N, C-alpha and C positions, 0 to 999 in steps of 0.2 A: 429149852431144848425140845425139838419136836418129838412126839410120841411115835411108837412103831406104826400105828395105823396111818399117821400122816405121811410117813416115809413110803409105806405101801402104796398109798394113793399117788404120791409123786412118781414112783417108779412106774405105775400103771399109765400115767399120762405120758411120761417120756417114752415108754415102750410103744404106745399107740402111735405117737408122732414119729418116731425114728426107726423102729424095727423093720427090717426087710428093705430099707431104702438106702441108696448111697448118699454120703454126705456131700453137699454142694458147698458147704462153708464149714470151716473149722478154725477156732481162735481160742487158744488157752492163754489167759492173761495172768500167768504167774511166771516169775522169772525162770524157774527151772525148766519149764515146758513151753516157753514162749515160742520156740522155733519148731515145735512139734506140729505136724500137719496131718490131719486125719481125712482130708478131702479125698473123695473117691472111694473110701472104704465103706462097706455096708455095715450098718448096725445089726448085730445078731439078736441081742436082747438087752433089756434093762431090768435088773432085779434088785430088790431090797435085801439087805442082810442086817437085821436089827435096825439100827439107825443109820446105816451106811447105804449108799447107792453105788451099784456096779453096772456101768454101761460097757458092754462087750462089743468089739468090732472084729471084723474079719482080719486075718493076719495075726491073731493071738494077742491083741491088745485090749486092755480094760481101763476105762476112766473111772477112778474111784473118787467119790466125794462124800463129805459129811457136812450136814447143815449146822450142827451145834445149835447155838441160841437163835440166831436170826437169819441164817442162810435160806435161800429159796431157789428152786428151779421153776421158771415160768415158760409156758409153751404158747406160741402165737402163730396164727396163720401167716404164711409167707406174704410179705409186704405190709403186714399190719404194724401199727406203732407199738413199741415195746413200753411196758410199764412194770414197775417193781423196785425202782430206785434210780438214782443218777447213773450216768454212764461210767463214772470212775469206780462204781461198786460192782461192775460186771467182771466176773472171773472166767467165764466160759461161754462160748457161742457154738452151737452145733446146729447146722441148718440142712434141710432137704428141699426138694422142689416145692413141697407143700407146707412145711412147718419150720419154725425156728425155736430152738430151746435155748433159753438164756439163764445162766447161773449167776445169781447175785450173792455177794457177801459170803462166798464159800470159803470157810477157814481151812478146809482140807480139800485139796484137789491135786491128784497125782495120776500120771499115766504109768501103768505097770503091765507086765506080762500077765496074761490071763492065767497061765500055769502057776503064777506066783501070788494069786489072790489071798492065799492063806496068810501071807505076810501082813496084809492089811486087816483081815477080818477073822483070822484063825483063832484069835484069843477070845472070841465071843462065845457065850454060852448058848444053849438051845434058843432058837428064834421062835417067839411066840406065834408068829404068823408064817413060819417057814416050814418046809417039808421035813426039817430035822427036829421039829418040836418034840421034846421028851420030858414030860412032867417029873418023872422019877429022877432023871439026871439033874434037872434044875433044882429039885429039892436037895439032892446030895450036895450040889454046889453051895446052896444056902447054908446047909448044916456044917459045912467045912469050917465056918467061923461062928460057932454057936453063941458067942458073947456079943456079936455085932447087932446093932439095932435093926429091926426088920425093915424100916424105911430105907436106911442106907443100903442094906443088902439087896433090896429089890431094884434100886437104881444102878447097882453095879452090873454093867453089861456082860461081865465075865461069868456071872451066875445065870442069868437068863436075859435075852436080848429083846428090847422093845418097850420096856416100861420107862416112862418119864414121870415128872413130878405130879402130874394130874392123876395118872393111874395109880401112883404109889399111894396117894391119899385115899382114893376111892377103894382100892383093894384092901387097905388096912381097915377102912370103915366096914366093908362087907365081912371081913374076918372078925370084927368086933374087938380088935385090939389096937392100941396106940402104935404109932410108927416107931416109938422108942423102946418097944418091947424086944428083948433079946430073942434072936431066932431060936435059940436052944430052949426057950421057955415054952415053945409051942410043940405039941405032938406032931410027929411026922405025918399022921393022917390029916391034921389040920393044914399043914403046909401043902400037902398034895391037893386038898380042896381049894386052897388059896391059889395055887398055880393053875388049876383047871379053870377057876373063875377068871383069872387074869387073861387066859387065852380066849375064853368066850367073850369077854368084854371087848378086847382088841378086835377079834374077828367080827363082832357085830357092828363095828364102826369103820370098816374098811371100804364099804361100797359107796355108791353115789348117795350121800346122806346130807342132811341139812348142815349149815355151817357150824352149828354147835354140837360138840361131842356129847353123847348121851350114855350115861351109865345106870340111870334109874328106871328106864322104861317109861317114864312119864313124858307126855307131850305138852304139859302145861308150861307156860312161859316162866323162866326162872327156876325150873325144877329139872334141869338136864343132869346135874351132878349132886351127889349126896352132901359132900362137904367142901370140896375144893373151891376156893374163891368165895366162900359163904361166911366170912368172918362176921361174927355177932348176929348173923341171921339164924332163924330157928332151924334146928335139925329137922329134916323131912320125916323122920321116924318118931322122935319124942318131943320135939319142940324146944329142947335146950339150945341156947345160943352156941354156935360153932366157935371154936377157939383156933388161934393160929400162933405158931412160933417157928423159929428158924431151926432147920435140921440140915447139917452140911451146907450151910449158907443158902438154903432154899426155903421159901415160905411153905409151911406144912400145916395142914388143917385136920382137925378131929373133933368129934363130939365127946365131951367129957362124961356124958351119961351112957351112951351106947358102946363106947370103947373103953376097955379096961387095960391097965398096965401103967408103966411109968410115964411121966410127962416131965417137961423141962423144969 
């Protein structure tokens, strides 16, 4: 599942290509909205909300999409050859005179009233990259289930929106606790520092950056992340081999020396 910084970049690409321009092509390839036609409507903006994308059009309509595990929005110059998957995986096409945005493998795609966006995203907690970011509210949401493992709680978008499996592992490493540590075992001050660190990490990775997400500050090859994807490789801090186990059906990485707390 894409992380919040990836969704932010996707929204920025779509906004740059579509905003302020009338659509010259509109094709929604899902049965419920197959007859909907947005041609002629001007795109007002495209914004991220957690891991959701909201493309707003004049006339009070919003195209809501979610990429989940392998969805993607690709933007191409008008007339360019599309790439991103076979034609049967295309779920949406939005074109202007200059660009075409193509949505591949979108598991969630719906056309809703802009006034009713809360129906799609109102359940989300504070957005780590949004104007509504509120660390204290995020911590209060986490503490509402004090027995829940920290890693699972961080992935629950109802608590705070934008963290995926990569940032979950990296944030737990920076907090020096395992992802299986109960939320309630951590002081509120620690959780506040953790939430602030999560916001800084995502914000540092939203711009025009290299292909590899970076949480360590190191530019050395293979040292972009502290623990994620580093099974049996040495911890960048202490040299202990990084371990991996499943949490909520997702691979989860941690350093057994730098991080304290329960493990599987």
